[in-house]
N, C-alpha and C positions, 0 to 999 in steps of 0.2 A: 341827360337827366330826364327821366319821365316826370309827368305831372304829379303822380302820386308821391314819388320820391321827393320832389320839390316841396310839396305840401307838408309832408312829414318833417323834412329838414327845417322848414320855416317855423313849424309848430314847436319843434324841439328847441330851436334857438329862442323863440319867444318865451317859452316856459322857463328856460334856463335864465334868461334875463330877469324874469319876474322873481325867480328863486334868488338871484344875486341881490336884487333890490330889496326884497323882503328880508334877506339875511342882514343886509346893512342896516335896515330899519330896526330889526330886533336888537342888533348889537348897540345901536344908538340909544334905544330905549333902556337897555340894561346899563349902559354907561352913564346915562342921566340919573339912574336910580342908585348909583354908587357901587355897582357890581364890578369887581376887578376883572378886566378883560386881558387875556394873554394874547397879545397881537401876533406874536411869532407863530403860535400854534392855532391861529384862528380857523384855518381850513379843517383842522382835525377836531376842533372844539365846537363847531357850529351846532352839532346835534345836542350836546349838553347845554349850550346856551339857549337853544330854542326851548328845551325842556324847562330851563330856569325861567325863561320868559313866560311860558305857560303857567307855571306855578305862581310866579309873582303877580301876573295879571288876575289869576283866579283868586289870589289872596286879597288883592286890592279892590277888585270889582265884583267878585263873586262868580265870574265866568271867564273862560279863556279868551284872550285877546284875539282880534281878527287877523293880525299878522301871522299868528301861528298857523291858522288854517290856510292862509295864502301861501305861506312857506311850504307847508306839508303838501298841499294840493299841487303846487307848481312842480315840485320835484317828482311827485308820483306821475303826473300827467306827462312830463318829459320822458320818464322811463317807459310809460305805456306807448307813447309815440315812437320811441326808439325800437321797442319790441315789434310794433306793427310795421315799422319801416323794414326791419330785418325779415319779417315774415312775407311781406308783400314786396 
């Protein structure tokens, strides 16, 4: 494994871990606010739940919660790193 490949793989893993942790935090936030969570379909429903989190925090605080940006940024950065790994 080359150095660049190792760097991209470690970045991908790091961003995916951040994605998972922020997803869990978003689900926990929604669960505490009384939103019904479909646990069996959680992997398919994370995008609608993140949108619901964004709307709920905007309604409560007047601005979108920070977890939404962490969640969105981490999955996008993981995707960019994967594309760069494939290219290089």
